[in-house]
LOROKOL-180994 format. One record per residue (C-alpha): x, y, z; residue number from 1. Coordinates in steps of 0.1 Angstrom, whole numbers, plus 5000, padded with zeros to 4 digits. Layout:
N
    px    py    pz   nr
     X     Y     Z  NUM
...
//
This chain:
745
    px    py    pz   nr
  5036  8896  0584    1
  5055  8872  0560    2
  5077  8901  0548    3
  5085  8911  0584    4
  5096  8876  0593    5
  5121  8877  0565    6
  5140  8903  0585    7
  5131  8894  0621    8
  5143  8857  0618    9
  5177  8865  0603   10
  5181  8893  0628   11
  5173  8870  0657   12
  5197  8844  0643   13
  5225  8869  0641   14
  5220  8882  0676   15
  5218  8846  0689   16
  5252  8838  0672   17
  5267  8870  0687   18
  5255  8861  0722   19
  5267  8825  0717   20
  5302  8838  0709   21
  5303  8863  0737   22
  5294  8839  0765   23
  5327  8819  0765   24
  5346  8851  0763   25
  5328  8863  0794   26
  5340  8832  0813   27
  5376  8838  0803   28
  5376  8875  0811   29
  5357  8870  0844   30
  5383  8844  0855   31
  5412  8867  0847   32
  5396  8898  0861   33
  5387  8883  0895   34
  5419  8863  0896   35
  5438  8897  0895   36
  5414  8910  0922   37
  5423  8880  0945   38
  5460  8886  0939   39
  5455  8922  0952   40
  5434  8911  0981   41
  5458  8884  0992   42
  5488  8907  0991   43
  5469  8933  1011   44
  5458  8908  1037   45
  5493  8894  1040   46
  5509  8928  1043   47
  5483  8937  1070   48
  5489  8907  1092   49
  5525  8899  1087   50
  5538  8924  1114   51
  5515  8908  1140   52
  5526  8873  1129   53
  5563  8882  1131   54
  5558  8898  1166   55
  5540  8867  1178   56
  5566  8843  1163   57
  5594  8864  1179   58
  5577  8862  1213   59
  5567  8825  1209   60
  5530  8832  1212   61
  5514  8806  1189   62
  5479  8813  1202   63
  5483  8849  1190   64
  5492  8837  1155   65
  5461  8814  1155   66
  5439  8843  1166   67
  5453  8865  1137   68
  5446  8837  1112   69
  5412  8829  1125   70
  5402  8866  1124   71
  5415  8869  1089   72
  5394  8840  1075   73
  5362  8858  1087   74
  5364  8874  1053   75
  5337  8856  1032   76
  5361  8849  1003   77
  5393  8840  1023   78
  5391  8802  1027   79
  5422  8794  1047   80
  5456  8808  1060   81
  5487  8790  1069   82
  5524  8797  1078   83
  5552  8776  1065   84
  5587  8779  1080   85
  5619  8779  1061   86
  5620  8741  1062   87
  5587  8740  1044   88
  5568  8727  1074   89
  5533  8739  1081   90
  5537  8755  1115   91
  5503  8772  1118   92
  5472  8768  1098   93
  5435  8774  1102   94
  5412  8744  1105   95
  5401  8749  1069   96
  5436  8746  1055   97
  5435  8716  1030   98
  5457  8686  1037   99
  5463  8682  1000  100
  5484  8713  0999  101
  5521  8709  1009  102
  5544  8738  1017  103
  5571  8727  0993  104
  5546  8728  0964  105
  5537  8764  0971  106
  5562  8790  0958  107
  5565  8826  0970  108
  5551  8850  0943  109
  5576  8878  0937  110
  5566  8913  0925  111
  5532  8913  0907  112
  5533  8877  0896  113
  5499  8861  0899  114
  5488  8834  0923  115
  5480  8798  0912  116
  5447  8779  0910  117
  5442  8745  0926  118
  5411  8726  0917  119
  5398  8702  0944  120
  5366  8682  0945  121
  5350  8709  0966  122
  5359  8736  0941  123
  5387  8759  0929  124
  5411  8777  0953  125
  5433  8806  0946  126
  5467  8802  0963  127
  5493  8830  0969  128
  5523  8828  0992  129
  5541  8859  1005  130
  5576  8859  1021  131
  5576  8871  1057  132
  5609  8888  1065  133
  5630  8857  1057  134
  5612  8837  1085  135
  5589  8817  1063  136
  5559  8824  1041  137
  5522  8831  1047  138
  5500  8810  1024  139
  5465  8824  1016  140
  5438  8804  1000  141
  5407  8822  0985  142
  5375  8804  0975  143
  5368  8810  0938  144
  5333  8798  0937  145
  5320  8834  0936  146
  5335  8838  0902  147
  5312  8811  0888  148
  5282  8828  0904  149
  5291  8862  0889  150
  5298  8847  0855  151
  5264  8830  0855  152
  5248  8863  0864  153
  5267  8881  0836  154
  5256  8855  0811  155
  5220  8860  0820  156
  5224  8898  0817  157
  5240  8894  0782  158
  5212  8871  0770  159
  5187  8895  0784  160
  5204  8924  0768  161
  5204  8908  0733  162
  5168  8896  0738  163
  5157  8931  0746  164
  5178  8945  0717  165
  5162  8919  0693  166
  5127  8928  0705  167
  5132  8965  0701  168
  5148  8962  0667  169
  5121  8937  0656  170
  5094  8961  0666  171
  5110  8989  0647  172
  5114  8967  0617  173
  5077  8958  0616  174
  5066  8994  0618  175
  5090  9005  0591  176
  5079  8976  0569  177
  5043  8990  0570  178
  5055  9025  0562  179
  5078  9019  0533  180
  5089  8986  0518  181
  5117  9001  0498  182
  5131  9021  0527  183
  5128  8990  0550  184
  5147  8968  0526  185
  5176  8992  0520  186
  5177  9003  0557  187
  5177  8968  0572  188
  5203  8955  0548  189
  5225  8984  0559  190
  5217  8976  0596  191
  5225  8939  0592  192
  5258  8949  0576  193
  5264  8972  0606  194
  5266  9002  0584  195
  5237  9023  0598  196
  5253  9024  0632  197
  5288  9033  0621  198
  5286  9054  0590  199
  5275  9091  0590  200
  5238  9098  0592  201
  5240  9118  0560  202
  5248  9086  0540  203
  5217  9067  0551  204
  5197  9063  0519  205
  5163  9058  0535  206
  5148  9091  0549  207
  5124  9071  0570  208
  5153  9055  0589  209
  5171  9088  0597  210
  5154  9097  0630  211
  5153  9060  0640  212
  5190  9056  0634  213
  5197  9085  0657  214
  5176  9070  0684  215
  5192  9035  0679  216
  5227  9050  0682  217
  5217  9068  0714  218
  5200  9037  0727  219
  5232  9016  0721  220
  5253  9042  0739  221
  5231  9043  0769  222
  5228  9006  0772  223
  5265  9002  0771  224
  5269  9028  0798  225
  5243  9011  0819  226
  5259  8977  0813  227
  5292  8987  0827  228
  5295  8971  0861  229
  5319  8989  0885  230
  5336  8966  0909  231
  5344  8989  0939  232
  5373  8967  0949  233
  5391  8977  0917  234
  5388  9015  0924  235
  5413  9035  0944  236
  5391  9061  0961  237
  5409  9095  0960  238
  5398  9130  0949  239
  5408  9122  0913  240
  5383  9093  0913  241
  5354  9116  0920  242
  5364  9139  0892  243
  5366  9109  0869  244
  5331  9098  0879  245
  5318  9133  0872  246
  5334  9132  0837  247
  5324  9097  0828  248
  5292  9088  0846  249
  5277  9123  0850  250
  5293  9137  0818  251
  5307  9167  0837  252
  5274  9176  0853  253
  5274  9203  0880  254
  5271  9193  0917  255
  5253  9214  0942  256
  5254  9207  0980  257
  5228  9221  1003  258
  5233  9221  1041  259
  5224  9243  1070  260
  5261  9244  1083  261
  5286  9261  1061  262
  5322  9247  1058  263
  5339  9281  1065  264
  5326  9308  1088  265
  5338  9344  1088  266
  5337  9359  1123  267
  5348  9393  1137  268
  5376  9393  1163  269
  5381  9429  1172  270
  5391  9447  1141  271
  5400  9415  1123  272
  5380  9389  1104  273
  5389  9353  1111  274
  5379  9321  1094  275
  5366  9292  1115  276
  5359  9256  1105  277
  5329  9245  1125  278
  5329  9214  1147  279
  5306  9194  1125  280
  5308  9158  1113  281
  5288  9168  1082  282
  5314  9195  1073  283
  5343  9171  1080  284
  5329  9146  1055  285
  5316  9169  1027  286
  5343  9195  1026  287
  5370  9173  1010  288
  5343  9160  0985  289
  5336  9196  0973  290
  5373  9203  0971  291
  5375  9173  0947  292
  5344  9180  0927  293
  5342  9218  0927  294
  5307  9231  0923  295
  5286  9252  0947  296
  5278  9247  0984  297
  5246  9264  0995  298
  5244  9271  1032  299
  5231  9294  1059  300
  5254  9324  1064  301
  5256  9325  1102  302
  5290  9341  1108  303
  5292  9377  1122  304
  5314  9387  1092  305
  5298  9365  1066  306
  5281  9393  1048  307
  5314  9413  1045  308
  5331  9383  1028  309
  5307  9376  1000  310
  5304  9392  0966  311
  5273  9409  0951  312
  5257  9375  0944  313
  5264  9362  0980  314
  5293  9340  0968  315
  5327  9335  0985  316
  5355  9313  0970  317
  5370  9287  0994  318
  5392  9272  1008  319
  5409  9305  1016  320
  5444  9292  1009  321
  5436  9274  0976  322
  5400  9281  0963  323
  5384  9252  0945  324
  5347  9258  0949  325
  5323  9285  0961  326
  5298  9289  0989  327
  5265  9305  0982  328
  5252  9320  1015  329
  5215  9322  1023  330
  5204  9348  1048  331
  5178  9341  1075  332
  5161  9365  1098  333
  5164  9359  1136  334
  5128  9348  1136  335
  5134  9323  1108  336
  5165  9309  1125  337
  5147  9306  1158  338
  5117  9288  1143  339
  5133  9267  1116  340
  5167  9258  1132  341
  5164  9260  1170  342
  5126  9252  1170  343
  5114  9226  1145  344
  5147  9211  1135  345
  5164  9209  1169  346
  5136  9209  1195  347
  5114  9187  1173  348
  5132  9164  1147  349
  5165  9160  1166  350
  5151  9145  1198  351
  5124  9126  1178  352
  5152  9108  1158  353
  5176  9104  1187  354
  5158  9082  1212  355
  5177  9099  1241  356
  5150  9106  1267  357
  5143  9142  1257  358
  5107  9149  1246  359
  5103  9165  1212  360
  5085  9198  1210  361
  5064  9207  1180  362
  5049  9242  1174  363
  5029  9254  1144  364
  5049  9286  1143  365
  5082  9266  1141  366
  5067  9245  1113  367
  5057  9275  1093  368
  5093  9289  1095  369
  5106  9255  1086  370
  5085  9254  1054  371
  5095  9290  1045  372
  5132  9284  1050  373
  5131  9252  1029  374
  5114  9272  1002  375
  5140  9299  1004  376
  5168  9273  0999  377
  5149  9257  0970  378
  5149  9291  0953  379
  5186  9294  0959  380
  5192  9260  0943  381
  5171  9271  0913  382
  5192  9303  0910  383
  5225  9285  0913  384
  5217  9257  0888  385
  5233  9264  0854  386
  5213  9236  0837  387
  5179  9221  0842  388
  5193  9188  0854  389
  5219  9194  0881  390
  5230  9168  0907  391
  5218  9181  0941  392
  5231  9166  0974  393
  5206  9177  1001  394
  5220  9172  1036  395
  5203  9162  1068  396
  5171  9168  1088  397
  5171  9206  1083  398
  5158  9201  1047  399
  5132  9173  1048  400
  5109  9193  1025  401
  5135  9206  1001  402
  5137  9176  0976  403
  5101  9180  0966  404
  5104  9217  0963  405
  5135  9214  0941  406
  5117  9188  0920  407
  5089  9212  0913  408
  5113  9238  0900  409
  5138  9214  0883  410
  5119  9183  0873  411
  5150  9167  0856  412
  5173  9172  0885  413
  5190  9142  0902  414
  5184  9148  0939  415
  5202  9127  0966  416
  5191  9134  1001  417
  5213  9121  1029  418
  5199  9119  1064  419
  5229  9121  1087  420
  5211  9112  1120  421
  5191  9081  1128  422
  5156  9075  1115  423
  5133  9063  1143  424
  5109  9034  1140  425
  5075  9042  1126  426
  5058  9043  1160  427
  5081  9070  1173  428
  5080  9089  1139  429
  5042  9089  1141  430
  5045  9115  1170  431
  5053  9142  1144  432
  5022  9162  1135  433
  5036  9168  1099  434
  5048  9132  1093  435
  5032  9129  1059  436
  5046  9162  1046  437
  5081  9152  1057  438
  5079  9118  1040  439
  5065  9133  1008  440
  5092  9160  1008  441
  5120  9134  1011  442
  5104  9112  0984  443
  5109  9140  0959  444
  5145  9127  0959  445
  5160  9103  0934  446
  5179  9086  0962  447
  5174  9089  1000  448
  5205  9078  1019  449
  5212  9067  1055  450
  5242  9054  1073  451
  5229  9019  1079  452
  5204  8995  1064  453
  5187  8995  1098  454
  5177  9032  1093  455
  5167  9025  1057  456
  5142  8998  1069  457
  5128  9022  1095  458
  5122  9048  1068  459
  5105  9023  1045  460
  5083  9011  1074  461
  5073  9048  1080  462
  5063  9053  1044  463
  5044  9020  1044  464
  5024  9031  1075  465
  5017  9067  1067  466
  5016  9071  1028  467
  4998  9054  0999  468
  5029  9043  0980  469
  5042  9013  0961  470
  5071  8997  0979  471
  5095  8972  0963  472
  5114  8958  0992  473
  5137  8936  0971  474
  5151  8967  0953  475
  5145  8990  0982  476
  5125  9014  0960  477
  5095  9035  0969  478
  5072  9048  0941  479
  5052  9078  0952  480
  5034  9101  0928  481
  5045  9081  0898  482
  5082  9086  0905  483
  5106  9060  0921  484
  5129  9068  0949  485
  5158  9045  0958  486
  5164  9040  0996  487
  5201  9031  1001  488
  5226  9029  1029  489
  5259  9048  1024  490
  5281  9046  1056  491
  5299  9079  1058  492
  5336  9082  1066  493
  5365  9107  1066  494
  5391  9120  1042  495
  5421  9097  1038  496
  5447  9106  1046  497
  5432  9133  1069  498
  5441  9167  1058  499
  5449  9179  1093  500
  5475  9152  1099  501
  5499  9167  1074  502
  5508  9196  1097  503
  5510  9176  1129  504
  5541  9172  1150  505
  5553  9137  1160  506
  5533  9116  1184  507
  5558  9121  1212  508
  5557  9159  1207  509
  5519  9159  1207  510
  5519  9138  1239  511
  5542  9163  1256  512
  5522  9193  1245  513
  5488  9180  1255  514
  5500  9173  1290  515
  5519  9206  1292  516
  5489  9227  1281  517
  5467  9211  1307  518
  5492  9212  1336  519
  5495  9174  1338  520
  5525  9152  1346  521
  5542  9138  1315  522
  5539  9102  1328  523
  5501  9105  1332  524
  5477  9084  1311  525
  5452  9106  1292  526
  5419  9098  1276  527
  5400  9122  1253  528
  5365  9128  1242  529
  5355  9152  1214  530
  5319  9162  1209  531
  5294  9190  1206  532
  5279  9197  1240  533
  5248  9177  1232  534
  5227  9153  1254  535
  5228  9126  1227  536
  5266  9122  1229  537
  5267  9104  1263  538
  5291  9129  1280  539
  5274  9124  1314  540
  5277  9086  1311  541
  5314  9090  1301  542
  5322  9111  1333  543
  5303  9086  1355  544
  5324  9058  1339  545
  5356  9077  1349  546
  5343  9081  1384  547
  5334  9044  1386  548
  5369  9034  1374  549
  5384  9053  1403  550
  5360  9038  1427  551
  5367  9003  1415  552
  5405  9008  1410  553
  5418  9036  1432  554
  5453  9031  1419  555
  5443  9052  1388  556
  5437  9083  1410  557
  5466  9106  1401  558
  5476  9084  1371  559
  5447  9090  1347  560
  5429  9121  1335  561
  5401  9124  1310  562
  5400  9155  1288  563
  5366  9164  1273  564
  5365  9188  1244  565
  5329  9200  1242  566
  5321  9226  1215  567
  5292  9248  1226  568
  5260  9239  1207  569
  5224  9254  1205  570
  5229  9274  1237  571
  5196  9293  1232  572
  5176  9261  1237  573
  5166  9254  1273  574
  5174  9217  1272  575
  5210  9225  1261  576
  5213  9252  1288  577
  5203  9226  1314  578
  5226  9200  1299  579
  5255  9224  1300  580
  5249  9231  1337  581
  5246  9193  1344  582
  5279  9185  1327  583
  5298  9212  1345  584
  5283  9203  1379  585
  5291  9166  1374  586
  5327  9173  1364  587
  5332  9196  1394  588
  5317  9170  1418  589
  5340  9142  1405  590
  5371  9166  1406  591
  5363  9176  1442  592
  5361  9139  1451  593
  5393  9127  1435  594
  5415  9158  1428  595
  5450  9161  1442  596
  5474  9190  1442  597
  5483  9195  1405  598
  5459  9168  1394  599
  5422  9166  1382  600
  5406  9134  1369  601
  5383  9154  1345  602
  5393  9184  1325  603
  5363  9199  1308  604
  5370  9223  1279  605
  5337  9239  1267  606
  5351  9260  1238  607
  5356  9258  1201  608
  5387  9240  1189  609
  5401  9241  1153  610
  5405  9207  1136  611
  5443  9208  1139  612
  5440  9213  1176  613
  5416  9184  1179  614
  5440  9161  1160  615
  5468  9171  1184  616
  5446  9158  1213  617
  5439  9126  1193  618
  5476  9120  1188  619
  5486  9129  1223  620
  5461  9107  1242  621
  5462  9070  1251  622
  5425  9064  1245  623
  5394  9079  1230  624
  5359  9075  1243  625
  5329  9078  1220  626
  5298  9069  1241  627
  5269  9083  1220  628
  5234  9073  1233  629
  5222  9072  1197  630
  5241  9082  1166  631
  5239  9079  1128  632
  5276  9071  1124  633
  5300  9093  1145  634
  5330  9105  1127  635
  5350  9113  1159  636
  5358  9076  1161  637
  5371  9075  1125  638
  5391  9108  1130  639
  5408  9093  1161  640
  5418  9063  1140  641
  5430  9085  1111  642
  5452  9105  1135  643
  5470  9075  1149  644
  5496  9068  1123  645
  5517  9052  1151  646
  5492  9023  1152  647
  5487  9030  1190  648
  5458  9041  1211  649
  5425  9024  1221  650
  5390  9033  1209  651
  5361  9028  1233  652
  5329  9029  1211  653
  5292  9029  1219  654
  5272  9001  1205  655
  5246  9026  1195  656
  5267  9043  1169  657
  5267  9034  1132  658
  5305  9031  1134  659
  5302  9002  1158  660
  5290  8980  1129  661
  5322  8988  1110  662
  5348  8988  1138  663
  5345  8956  1159  664
  5382  8960  1168  665
  5372  8988  1191  666
  5361  8981  1227  667
  5323  8982  1221  668
  5303  8991  1251  669
  5267  9000  1262  670
  5271  9036  1275  671
  5241  9031  1298  672
  5261  9003  1316  673
  5284  9024  1337  674
  5303  8995  1352  675
  5309  8980  1317  676
  5323  9014  1306  677
  5346  9016  1336  678
  5359  8981  1329  679
  5365  8991  1293  680
  5386  9020  1306  681
  5406  8996  1328  682
  5411  8972  1298  683
  5422  9001  1275  684
  5447  9015  1300  685
  5463  8980  1306  686
  5462  8969  1269  687
  5496  8957  1257  688
  5511  8977  1228  689
  5511  8946  1206  690
  5473  8943  1209  691
  5468  8980  1204  692
  5488  8978  1172  693
  5468  8948  1159  694
  5435  8964  1166  695
  5445  8999  1153  696
  5460  8985  1121  697
  5428  8966  1113  698
  5406  8997  1119  699
  5430  9020  1099  700
  5429  8996  1070  701
  5391  8997  1070  702
  5388  9035  1073  703
  5414  9039  1045  704
  5395  9016  1021  705
  5360  9029  1030  706
  5369  9066  1031  707
  5347  9097  1023  708
  5356  9096  0986  709
  5342  9061  0984  710
  5310  9073  1002  711
  5306  9102  0978  712
  5316  9082  0948  713
  5290  9055  0954  714
  5263  9082  0956  715
  5275  9099  0924  716
  5277  9065  0906  717
  5241  9058  0916  718
  5231  9093  0904  719
  5248  9086  0871  720
  5229  9053  0867  721
  5196  9069  0875  722
  5202  9098  0850  723
  5212  9073  0823  724
  5181  9052  0829  725
  5159  9083  0829  726
  5174  9096  0796  727
  5170  9061  0780  728
  5134  9058  0790  729
  5128  9093  0777  730
  5142  9085  0743  731
  5122  9053  0741  732
  5090  9072  0750  733
  5098  9097  0722  734
  5105  9070  0697  735
  5073  9052  0706  736
  5053  9084  0702  737
  5069  9091  0668  738
  5062  9056  0655  739
  5026  9057  0667  740
  5022  9091  0650  741
  5035  9078  0617  742
  5014  9047  0619  743
  4982  9067  0625  744
  4989  9089  0595  745
//
């Protein structure tokens, strides 16, 4: 014991001195790092609001400037905003703008020059002024107190890191001292000089230290990787970012995606084979991710010409114009498709999760097919995996059992399951006869993701009610069967810029073409809805709102038409057949009531539209209605925003979509309140262009920043952290086993 202390005490002293020297450096680096972050944020905010400020100043609307500034400081870090004119007088300022700050003391920062820091009694403020088209300057003040909080957290982490490192090395030191005094002395002297970690393993003189040095080197590498904190505000989320994450965080690991819907469908049209892109929010989000990451997309081959397009291993390279990844198609029998897809998934789970007044139907035969198809896809994942630890992204409610099945075949795989639809509360979920099996299947994942924290909480409550599992609500982790699963929210989004906008004509040309194709006058106001023909999308409520608008405001008869693009969906299910008839009958009734020669208030287009055609409608319309009765996110809302590079158009958005939590600048409505929806239509049609611009720019800024690459990147980063942690714990376990073995001998 005395001999061991000779090494442990100096080691602890050295580590303490190192930690003591690192802490002040952390303060300096944190201040510089976050100061640069505030410079970027301030310029971004100034660039976003300056057009609205200039327009308001030009028209003399001071209240509009105040509204812009008050909305801007809703950001938790932005403390105050003011506008100084050319005479250095504070013309407009939020109530929080400090009296101690004078306009003449604040200089406009040119180029990339950093802002300044002002220290008041209440704390430090970051100040940056931006010139506004030679009319004055916008002064933005950020609260810098968060830097101190983060610095404190980092200090604790560093002290904890060195304490853990000291404990591990001390333990190893004691064990080695008992094995060989001579090897311990020579090895620890080298370690304290830093030689054993930097010089080649072949030059270590103590053979007892050779395996331990390998483990220490791997331990340090993994700790450093785990220690790196990625600040998302510093990352530009583009396809290259995902590739970089794969190379750095996942060390080039392969990525497999599993979904029921495939991104490209081969169909026969006469003697020709055509390629269709399905109308699916899932495909819209994931396809650009796969183009960025490569890998393999495993999906059900449902197209009439899909078998003709694949090779001998059921693979096809896509996209057709510039292949960057491959689809592995899985074939299902008509009975399997009827039971697994149309039966259990869409007559059972879909209405169960979408609280939309349609009773779920559960049949034992459907469940048996659901289990068999999930097992078939698990086998496909096993066949496609080139290593024993791939990253597998399992998509949606079609594969609730798949994560557990993959885990049985590939125990080391990192499995991220993303549930694209809502998760019901535990009372509603309890209706499902196979609720325990579904929960156990999903808990085979490393991460289970939802669009919102609300749905995460519902899932955890369901686990708590129906399974014997350990739940850590603080870290949102469920431990079941000895393996932890992280429950996390990842709000999905779209590609930015949208791929389909690159080939679009100008806004004016799109407006002309949309009206010409539908036989409408060029001066007519047009609204658009884009959905699958599904009872959860609120199409009936949307049509009733159009009818109510024309009842309340007859002046819109002949001046406004609503075009509903409705892709056919699940037409073999009775509920969908009835809904199809209901929608068509309602559109016909409203048209008979308000139609005029050459005019119909509702134009219903129940047919498949390619994405470029849909974007043409987005760009050619005056407003877009998204009135889902219950939805996980709804990407149509974000697609409409992405298509409007003219900063015009109005989005009417249901409060029951996940997107409503991200897009408060839309006109948010309760789709069950028909009068409210009709009023929203009236407000949208009469909204001034300046207000449209202000709202649309704010929404476009958010969708651009929180795009689909950020959504996928966050999941991949989490996957990388989980893999690093698992590998580290595995090495520690092996080292402990080796040490115990030597000690026992």
